[in-house]
N, C-alpha and C positions, 0 to 999 in steps of 0.2 A: 192698629197696634199689634194685632195678632199677626198681620202680614209681615211686619218688621221682625217679630220674633221668629217667624217661620223662615224668613230670608236670612236672618243672622245664624240660625241653626243650620240651614242649608249651606251657607257660606263657610261655616266652621267645619262642616263635614267634607267640603271640597278641598282637595290638596292644593298647596301653593305651587307656583311655577317651578320652584327648585325641587319640591317633592315630586312633581310630575316628571321632571327631567330625570331625576334619579330613579323613579319608578319605571320609566320607559327604558332607561339604560339597563335596569335589572331585567326587564323583559327581553331585551336584545341579547343580553348575556345568557339568559336561560335558553333562548332559541339556539344560540351558537354552541351550547353545551360546554362552555368554559367555566370552570370553577376555580376561584382563587381562595386563599385562606380567609380573606375578609368576608367573602360571600357565604362561606360555610358557617361562619360564626354569626352572621347577621340574622336578626329576627325580622321577618317580613312585616311591612307596615300594614296597619289595619285600615288606613284611610282609603286607599285604592283610588281609581279614577272613576268619577261619576259621569255618565253620559245621559243625563236626563234634564228635565226642567226642575225649577226650584219649588217643587211641591212635595207633598208627603210621599207620593209614589217615587219621586226622585231620590229621596233619602233612603227609601227601602232599596232602590236599585243600587245606590252607592254602597250600602252595607252588604248587599248580596255580592257585589263585585269584590268588596274587601274580603269577604269570607271565601270566595272562590280562589282568590290569589294565594292565601296561605296554604290552602289544601293542595294547590298545584305545586307550591314550593316544598311542602313537606313530603309529597309523594315522589319528588325528584330523586332518582337513584344516584348514589355516589359511585364513582368508578365506572368501569365499562361492563356491558352485558357479557354473559358467557360467550355468545356468538361473536361479539367483537373481539374478545380475548382470543378465541380460537382462530379467528381470521388473522389477527395480528401475529399469533404464534406460527401459523402456516406460512404467512408471508416472510417472517424471519427465517424459518427453516428453509424456505425456497432460496432466499438470498444467501444463506450460509452454504447451501448445496452448490449454487452457481459460483460463489466465491471459492469454495474448495476445489471445484472442477477447474476453474481458471488457474488456481495455484498449482494444481497437478500438471496442467498443460505447460505453464511457465517452467516448472521444474524439469519436465520431460525435454523441452526445447533446450534448456540450460545443459542438461546431461548430454544431449546429442552434440551440442557445440563443444563441450568438454572432450567428448570422445574423438571428435574430428581433430581438435587441437592436440590431443595425445598422439594420434597417428602422425600428424605433421611433425611433431617434435621427435617422435621415435625415428621417422625417416631422416630428418635432419641430423639427429644424433648418429645414426649409422653412417651417413655420408661424412660427417666430421671425424668419426673414428677411422674410417678408411683413409681419409686425407691425412690424418695424424700418422697412421702407419706408413703411408707413402713418404711423408716428409721425414720421418725418423730414419727410414732406409736411405733416403737421399742424403740426409745429414751424415749418416755413418760412412757412406761411400765418399763423400766430399772430404771427410776427415782423413780417410785412407789416402786419397789423392794428395791432400795437403802434406801428409807425412812423407810421401814419395818424393815430392818436389822440394822439400826443405834441404838445404845444402849440408846440414850436419848429420843426416841419417847415414847409417852404415850400410854396407852392401848386404849384410845379413838381414837387416830390417827391410831392405827393399825386396829381397827374395821372399821373405816371410809375407810381406804385403802382397806380393805377386801371387803367392800360393793362396792366400785368403781371398783375394779378388777372383782368382780362378774358381775357387770353391763357391763363391757367391754368384758366379756366372758373369763376371765382369770381363767379357772378352775384350772390350775396349780398353780396359785397364791393363790387360795382359799385353796387348799390342803396344800401349804406351810405355810399359816397363821394358819391353824388349827393345824398342827404339831408344829408350833412355840408356839401357845397358850398352848398346852398341856405341852410343856417343861417348860413354865413359871409358870404354876400352880402347 
């Protein structure tokens, strides 16, 4: 009879299979260092895992294991240690420095490309301005030639255009006007 009482007391102090699985899961999470909100609020189980025979010394072993577990759970620090925080801060500072240096290099390359583009556009602009000037002069000369060869122009206008073309250095126009005047006379 006493053996039955001893075995029933020992059986009641042993955790069930679901308690053992949740207890082992708790141990795994403690080892991994992960804390969830549920774990922070949870009160550790007093049962613990017993690894002994079903004797009086087994019960004492189970209660000693149960007491060791809460003390390990309460001594657990929340958050990171100062060394971990400093290490994390230094890594973050290093990442920021590297990122800032890369951003400066990208900006420098971008500015070099912009300066090269500015030089190209300035050169092209100068070429286009020169071409515009040439085309405007050519257009003006062609207008003078057009006036000379229209049938309604007077002799005075022809002589005036000859003088203007001479001043402009249009030797070809002068030659054309002289030939044209001889044809008219």
